[in-house]
C-alpha positions in Angstrom: 0.0 0.0 -0.1 1.5 3.3 -1.1 1.7 6.1 1.3 -0.1 9.3 0.0 1.8 12.5 -0.4 -0.4 14.1 2.3 0.2 11.6 4.9 3.9 11.4 4.0 4.2 15.2 4.1 2.4 15.3 7.5 4.7 12.6 8.9 7.8 14.5 7.7 6.7 17.8 9.0 5.8 16.3 12.3 8.9 14.4 12.6 11.2 17.3 11.7 9.2 19.6 14.3 9.8 17.0 16.9 13.7 17.4 16.7 15.1 19.3 19.5 16.4 22.8 18.5 18.9 22.6 21.3 20.3 19.5 19.9 20.8 21.0 16.4 22.4 24.2 17.9 24.9 22.2 19.8 25.8 20.0 16.8 25.3 22.6 14.0 28.9 22.9 12.8 29.3 19.1 12.7 26.0 18.6 10.9 27.1 21.3 8.3 30.4 19.5 7.7 28.6 16.1 7.4 26.1 17.6 5.0 28.9 19.3 2.9 30.7 16.0 2.6 27.6 14.0 1.8 26.7 16.4 -1.1 30.1 16.1 -2.7 30.3 12.4 -2.1 27.0 11.8 -3.6 27.9 13.4 -6.8 31.2 11.7 -7.4 31.3 9.1 -10.1 32.1 6.3 -9.3 30.5 6.9 -5.8 32.9 7.9 -3.0 34.3 5.5 -0.5 32.4 5.4 2.7 34.1 6.5 5.8 32.3 4.4 8.3 30.2 1.8 6.4 31.5 -1.0 4.2 29.9 -1.1 0.9 27.9 -4.1 2.1 26.8 -2.3 5.2 25.8 0.8 3.2 23.6 -1.3 1.0 21.7 -2.6 4.0 21.3 0.8 5.7 20.3 2.3 2.3 17.5 -0.4 2.2 16.3 0.4 5.7 16.3 4.2 4.8 14.3 3.3 1.6 11.6 1.8 3.8 11.4 4.7 6.1 11.0 7.2 3.3 10.0 4.9 0.4 9.9 5.8 -3.3 6.4 5.9 -4.7 5.0 8.7 -6.7 7.5 11.0 -5.0 11.3 10.2 -4.7 12.3 8.6 -1.4 15.4 8.4 0.8 17.4 6.5 -1.8 16.9 9.3 -4.5 17.9 11.9 -1.8 21.2 10.1 -1.3 20.8 10.1 2.5 23.2 7.1 2.9 26.2 9.6 2.4 24.7 11.9 5.1 24.3 9.0 7.5 27.8 7.6 6.9 29.3 11.2 7.5 27.1 11.6 10.6 28.7 8.6 12.1 32.2 9.9 11.8 31.4 13.5 12.9 28.5 14.7 15.1 27.2 11.3 15.9 30.4 9.4 16.2 29.2 8.0 19.6 26.4 6.1 17.7 28.8 3.9 15.8 28.4 0.9 18.1 24.7 1.2 17.9 24.9 0.9 14.1 27.5 -1.9 14.2 25.4 -3.9 16.7 22.1 -3.1 15.0 23.4 -4.3 11.6 24.4 -7.5 13.3 20.9 -7.9 14.9 19.3 -7.0 11.5 21.2 -9.8 9.7 20.3 -12.3 12.5 16.6 -11.2 12.4 16.6 -11.5 8.6 18.0 -15.2 8.8 15.4 -16.0 11.7 12.4 -14.8 9.8 13.4 -15.8 6.2 15.2 -19.0 6.0 18.2 -19.0 3.7 18.3 -15.2 3.4 21.2 -13.4 5.0 20.8 -9.8 3.7 17.9 -7.5 4.5 18.4 -5.7 1.2 17.7 -8.8 -0.8 14.2 -9.2 0.6 11.1 -7.9 -1.2 9.6 -4.7 -0.1 6.7 -6.5 1.9 9.2 -8.7 3.7 11.4 -5.7 4.6 8.4 -4.0 6.0 7.3 -7.0 8.1 10.8 -7.3 9.5 11.2 -3.7 10.3 7.9 -3.8 12.2 9.5 -6.1 14.7 12.5 -3.8 15.4 10.8 -0.4 15.1 11.2 0.3 18.8 15.0 -0.3 18.9 17.6 2.4 19.3 19.1 1.1 15.9 15.9 1.8 14.0 15.3 5.1 15.8 18.8 6.3 14.8 18.3 5.3 11.2 14.9 7.0 11.2 16.4 10.2 12.6 19.3 10.3 10.3 17.1 9.5 7.3 14.8 12.4 8.0 17.7 14.7 8.7 19.3 13.7 5.4 16.0 13.9 3.5 15.2 17.4 4.7 18.7 19.0 4.8 19.8 21.9 2.6 21.1 20.4 -0.6 24.2 22.5 -0.3 25.2 20.6 2.7 24.1 17.0 1.8 21.1 14.7 1.4 17.9 16.1 -0.1 19.4 15.6 -3.6 17.6 17.7 -6.2 15.5 19.2 -3.3 13.3 16.1 -3.3 12.5 16.6 0.4 11.7 20.3 0.1 9.5 19.7 -2.9 7.4 17.1 -1.0 6.7 19.4 1.8 6.1 22.5 -0.4 9.3 24.4 0.9 10.7 26.9 -1.7 14.2 28.1 -1.2 14.7 31.9 -1.5 17.5 34.1 -0.4 15.2 36.2 1.5 11.5 36.0 2.4 9.2 39.0 2.1 6.6 39.6 4.8 4.0 38.2 5.5 6.1 35.1 6.5 3.2 32.8 7.2 -0.5 32.4 7.4 -0.6 34.2 10.8 1.2 37.3 9.4 -1.2 37.7 6.5 -4.1 37.4 8.8 -2.7 40.0 11.1 -2.0 42.4 8.2 -5.6 42.1 7.0 -6.8 43.4 10.5 -4.3 46.2 10.6 
């Protein structure tokens, strides 16, 4: 079942609003660095080497991210190149989360083998099987980290990484402008009508 643009948009807006402003302000320089690297790495041909992930691990994380923000009638996490953002995050501002990813990948492989006999890679499962498996681990630290990093990479400034071709911004209706003219939002235009 495909997620409608409206429900996906609402999910992304709510998720992005739920992130702590304080956390961002503390980590902003490292986030910018990660995004800058991710943008340049995603455009290299052949693709750049990963700094934290092996190629095999990157394929697995990319498959999980593609489940979190799937491709349907709109581009998903894979098209936004969030894997490069996640890789860089794990060697910069979220370096302390490396062990959660390392252990989480091991658990993902074990869960894949347990649920689907003879299959060792999550990425080789069909979409419905991936969804079924992720439902069983959605409350884990590992899944929560991938979800957070996927959303960050999907909605980041394209100049800094992720959000390739502004796919995330297009989905939520954000238009990048150098400056914004008042009224800035609905509440301002309503106030100006009263004035």
